[in-house]
N, C-alpha and C positions, 0 to 999 in steps of 0.2 A: 503493500499499498503507500502511496506516495505521503511525501511528508505534510504536515497538517496546514503548514503556510501555502503549499502548492494546492492542496484542496480547498482551502480559503479563497484563493485567488480565482479557481476555476467555478466553484460554486456561487460565487458573487456576481457572476456574468450570465446564468443559465436561463432565468426564468422571467423574460420580458416579452412574450409572445403576444400577438393581438392583430387587429385587422382595423381598416378605417372605412370611410363612407364613400359610395358613390351616388349621386342624387338622381340619375336616369330611372325610369321605370320600364318593367316588361311590357310589351305589347301583349294583352291577354288573349290575342287570336293565336299565338305561337306557342301557347302552354299547353301541356299534356291535359287531358281529359281530366275532370276531377274524379277521384275514386272514393267510392264509400268507406267510412270507417270499418275496418276488419271486425268481424264477429269474434275472431280468435284474437282477442285482447283481455288484459287482466280485469278481472271483476273488481269494480272499485268500491271502497277507497283502499289504496295501499297502505301496508303496515309492516311489520316485521316478527318473525319468530325464530327464536334461537339461532340469531347470526344469519337469517336470510331474509330478503325482501320478499313479502307474500301478499297476494291479493285477498279479497273479503272472503274468497272461497277457501283459503288457506294453500293455495298452490304456490309455488316459488316462481319469482319474477327476475328474469335477466335481461338487463339492457345493453344494446351496442348502439354507438350514435357517435356524434361529432359536437364540438364547440361552435358555437357561433356568437361573436361578440363585436359591438360597433364601439369603438373607442375614441372617436372624434365626433364633436357636435353635428348632429342632434342626437346622437347616440342611440338612436332607434335601428332595429333590423329592417324595418320598412324602407329607411333612407338607403340602405345598401342594395335593396331589392330580393331580400329573402322573404318568400311567402309560401302561397300555398303550393305552386309547383315543384318547390323545394322539398316539401313536406311529402309530396306523392313520389317524387324520385326517392327519397330516404327510404319510405315505406316500401317500394318496389323492390328495393335492393336490401331488405332486411334491417333496416336501423329503424329502432323503435325509441329513440330518445335523441333529446337535444338539450346539451347544458347551455342554457339561453341566458347571456350575460348582460346586465343591466347597470346602469350607474345611480350611486346616491347623489352624485354633484345634479344629475338631469332630474331626479325623482323629488328632490328638497333644495332647491337653489338657495332658499334663505330659510332660517330656523323657523319649523312650524308651518312652512308655507310650500305646500306640496303640490307638484307640478300633475296635476291628475291626466292632462292631455298627453304627456310622455308614458305614463303607466297604461293610458288607454291604448296607445300605440303597442307597447309590450303585450297587451292582452290581445289585440288583434293578431299579432304574430302567433302567440300561443294557440289561438283557436284555428288560424289558418293552417298550421301542420297538425294540430290535433284532430283536424276533420279525416286524416290519414292514420290515426293511430299513433303518430309520434307525441309522446309525452315530453314536456319541458321541466328540466330542472332551473329554476328561477336561481341565478347566481350573481350576488353583488361581486362584480368583477374589479375589484381595485388591483391596480399593477402600480407599485411605487407610490401610492398615496394620491397624490394630488399634482397637477401640473406646475405647482411652485417648487415641487422637488424632482422634475423630469417624470411625472406618472401621471395617472388619471384614477378615477374612481370617488374618492372623498369629496365633499364640498369644500369650498375656498374657506367657509366660516369654521371648518373643523381643523384647520392648519394652526398649529401652535409650535413655533420654531425657536422660541425664546431670543429672536433678534439674531440668531447666528448667521452670518454672512455664506453666501454661496461661493465657492472658489471655483472660478472657470478652469476648465481644463481636466478636472477631477472627476472620475465616476462618482455618480450617485452614491453607490454603496460603500465608497470611502471619505463622504462628505458628513461631516458632524451635524450639519443641519438637518439632513435626511434621518441621523438616528434621533435628534432631538424632537423632530416631528413623531415618529413613533414611540419613542420614549414617553411623551406627554399624552399619547393616546393610551399605551399600556399603564401609564399611571393613574388613569381616570380622572385627570385634573379639571378643574370647575371650567366650563366653557362658556359661551353665549349664555345669557338670561339666567347665570348662576345655576347652570345645569352642568352636571358631571358628563364628559364625553361618553361614557358607556350608556348612560341614559338617552343622551341623543340618538346612538346607534340603536338601541331597543325601541325608541319611538318611531325611528325610520321603519323598521322592519314590522313594527306594529301596523303601520299605515298600510305597507304593502300586503302584510298576512290578510288584514281586514278585506282588501281589496280582491284578493286571490283565493281566499279559503272557499273548499267545497268547489274548486274549479276541477271539473274531471279530466282535464288536460294537463294539471300539474301532478309531477311526481315527487318534489319536494322543494324546499329551500335550501340552497348552499348559502351560508350566512355570510362567509367572507373567503374570498380566493386569497390563496398564499399569503398568509400573515407574515410579516418581518420581523425578527426579534430585536430590531434595534440595536443598542450598545451591546447587549447580550450575545450577538450574533458570533464573535470569536469562540465564546464558551460553548456554542452549540455545535460546532465543526467537528462532530465525532459522532460514532454510530450508538453511543451507549447513554449518554446524559446531556440534557439541555434544560436548564433552569427557566427557560420561557416557557416550557411546557406546562409550569405551576401557574403562571400567569394567564395562560390559556385556558387553563381550567376555570380559575376564578372568573375570567370574563365569560365564557360560556354559561357558567352556573349562574351569573348574574342576569344575562340578557335574555336566556332561553325561558325562565319562567314569566318575563314580561311579554315575551312574544306568543306564548301560551294563553295569555289572557285574551288574546284577539283570535286564535287559530289552535284549538286542542288537538287537532289530528293530522294536519299535514306534517310528513316525516321531515325532520331537520337535519340537514347533511351539516357536519363540522369538519374543520381541515387543521393538521398540524402546521407547524411553521413551514415557510417557504423550503427550508433547508430540508426538511423531511422527504421531500421530492428527489434528493440527491442521494439518499441512504441514510441521513442523519437520524438521530435519536427522535423518537415519538412516543410518549406515555403521558396521556392527558385522561385523567378521570372526569368523566362527564355523566351524571346521574339521570339524566334525559332518557326514557325508557324508548321512545319511537324516535330513536337517532340514526344516523348513517355516517360512517367514516367516509370522507371525500378525501381520496389522496391521489398524488401526481407522481409519475417515474419518469425521470429523464435520466439517460446516460451522460455522464460529464462530458465524455471525449467527443461525442458524436455532437452534442448541441455546441460545444465550443469550436468545433470545427465549422458547424452550420454559422455560426455567428462570424466567423473568420472568413467565411465564403470558400473553405479549402474542404475537398471532397475526403470523404472518411478513410480511413485505412483499414480494410478489412482484417488484416493481420492483427493490428493493435487493439480494435474494438472486438474482435471476436475474441480476445484474452481478457478484457477487462470489463466491458460493457455487462455481460450476464453476471459477473460478480456484484457490480454496483445495483443493476435491476433487481437481481434476486434478494439483495439486502433491503430494498425498499419494499418489495412484495412482503418478506419475512416480517419486517417491522411494522407494516400495517397490519397485516394478519394477527399479529401478537395484539396489537392495540385494539382491534375489534373484538376479538375473541376476550380478552380481559375484561372488555366493557359490555359484552353481550350483545355487540351491534354487528349488522351487516357492514360490509365494504365495497365502495365502488371505485374503480379507477377511472378518475374524471379528466384526466389530461395524460397524454404521452404523445410520443411522436414528434411533431414539428420540424423534421428533417426529411432530406430527400431520400437518405439511405432507407430504402423498402425493406431491405432485410433486417435492418434494426427494429422497424418498425413492426414487421412479421414476428420478431422475437420476442417481443413485449407481448403483443396479442396472444402468442402461443403460451407464453408463461401465466398470462390472465387466465387461460383455459386450465391450466394445470392448477391454478389456486382456486377456479371455480369461480370466478369474478366477472361481473358485466364491466364495460368500459366506455369511455368517449375520448375520440381522438382529436387531437389539436391539428388543424382546424378545418371548417368547412371551406371558408373563404379566407384568402391573405391578398390584401393589396400589395404587401411588401414594405409598407411604410414604418409600422412599429414591430413587425415580426421579425425573427432571424432571417436573413438575407435567403436561406434556403429553405424556409418553410413552404412545403407544398399546399396550394389548394385543391380540394376535392372537386368543386365547381370554380372554374377560372373568372366567370363574370356572372354574378348573381342576378343581375340585371336582365339577363339572357335565359332563354329556358334550359334547364339541365339536360342537355342532348348533344349527341355527336361530339364535335371538337371542343366543346364548351366543358367536356366532363375529363378529368384525370382518370383515365382508363386504367392505369397501372396501379394508383393508389387505390382505385375502386376494388380493383382485382385482390389486391393485398387484404384488404378489411371487410369486403363483402364476403362472409365465410359461415358456413354452416353454425349454428348455435341453439341450445334451446332457450325459447323464449318464455314459455310456461312450463313447469313441471308439476304435475300431480303426484308429488312425492318427495324424496329427498334425493338430489342429485349426487351420484357418488364420483362420478369422472366424466369428462368430457374432452375431445382433442380433433382436430384437423391437421392433415398432413398434407402441405401446400403442393407437394410433387405428385403424390398419387392421388390427391383429391378425394381421400378416403377419411369420413368422418364417423368417430366411434362414440358411443353414448351407453352410459348404466345409470339407472336410478332406481330407488326401493319406492314401493308404492306407499311407504310409511310417511305418515304427515310429520313435516318438520316441527310442528308445535306439541308433538308428544301423545296427540290425543287418539291415536289408532291408525287405521290404513284407509286409504281412499278406496271407494268402491269401483267396481269395474266399468262405470259408465264415465269416469272422470278423465279428461283427455289431457294430454300432455302435447305441446306444440313445438316443433323444430322447424327453424327457417331454412331453406335449403335454396341459396341465390342462383339464379339462372346462368350468372357470369362465371360460376364453378362448373356449372353442368349444362354447357349449351347443347348437349345431345340427350339430356334427359338423365335420370339417375336410377339405380338399383337400390333397394333398402332390404335388407334382412333384420329381422325382430325375433328375439327369443323372449318368451314370457309376457308378451303383449301382442295387441292386433291394430294393424293398420287400418285407419278410418278416413283417410283421404284419397282422392283420385291419385292415379299414375302421375307423376310429375309435377305434383302440386307444390307451389313455393312454400305453404305452410304444411309440413307434414304433421298429420295428427295419430297420435297413437294413445290407446287404452290399455292399462294393465290387465292381464287375464286375471280372473278370480283365483285367488289362492296362490298366486305368483310372488315369491319374494321379491325378485330383481326383475327388472326390464333391461335388455341389451339392444342397441340399436346400431347398424352399421350401414352407412351410406356410400356408394361407390359410383363413379361414372358410368352412362348406360352406354350401349353400343349402337 
């Protein structure tokens, strides 16, 4: 392992991904026909049982999807052209979730003065993609706090920098002003109107939760993207202990009960520090029962190479990336298990090295986790230079040359969307195109076994099986037509396990 100082330099540069806006609009005549929402979707509301996301019928729900964030004014997804035909395209290829970023700065430009027109725009986007069974994880997507410190997300009135000057030519991560802004937030100092900063944060989320509670297209609220530890950062550059985790625990324990006053049921997603996405320590007690760990996984070397515009070295990344990525998965899994929460990989990728992207997706399968890739669309202005888009221009229909076919083929892979039982394992071999899965009909909540009429759903993308597919099932019965995109299985009466194998047709 590299010396701590080298790790620090690498880690301090890796997480500043995003996208900007394009104000042109799609021609509605060019969009694909609207498809009805699939009947093979989770029964709402969503909850959790013994470390799994579950639907109202107690079936396990797995998400595959993308991030979509507009980081420049007016901060709406409508302004960049992300709308219904993107939802149809995602659903058609098996993606059932979007981590949909929005900005506190746009939501509450002045203390207590909420911009409901902005939230209405976000709501329209949620509805547009939700028509196609694509659910939204609402994500307060701050990156580096606010424009005053070369970031975005927090309102201007939440910036308290102790009048520390900004030194030109020095990266923000090395700026004392940047650290003081974060330290004052974590210190929960008194802000405007003699209100503590955490209470301002909670009031913002209360307003959002009041607006979106009960919305059937919302899968959860991601409370804050990639919290930065401030001056504690050097103490957190290790995989074992980070004092900032205690601060995060206090923060979540303070704000979550206040959010629950307005929304008692929507799952709340919480994150460790930004550094946890690079394999550093995460150990955060969170007492909320309906919570989900949202974690990120970025290989240090591939991302730093992307920042520099340099190609990845397969020899170097092949030796080191799996170790860092596995460490991140292990840490996240331990955090989730210790707290009794599910975990979802809500960011990974952001590099043109599709072998690296595939490696993390395969690891997520091994850990039986859902994921959301960064990113659906990248303008190249605030992302890493090499960050690929799935769709090059969202103001145009997502078809033909406007689709990054190589990235789509890497990420549109078979996986279980709904499991009437307990998933035991699943995997997809990108060379042979063979998908294998097994599950037990036992309910994850421990209350017995599903009946033989309960259905499990595996999505089988056409891009992987253009000539159709062959399916072999042991312990279950196929209930869907040949070559259906959503393969439907019911466990046989008395079966202890169900095994499924999917291979290319002839």
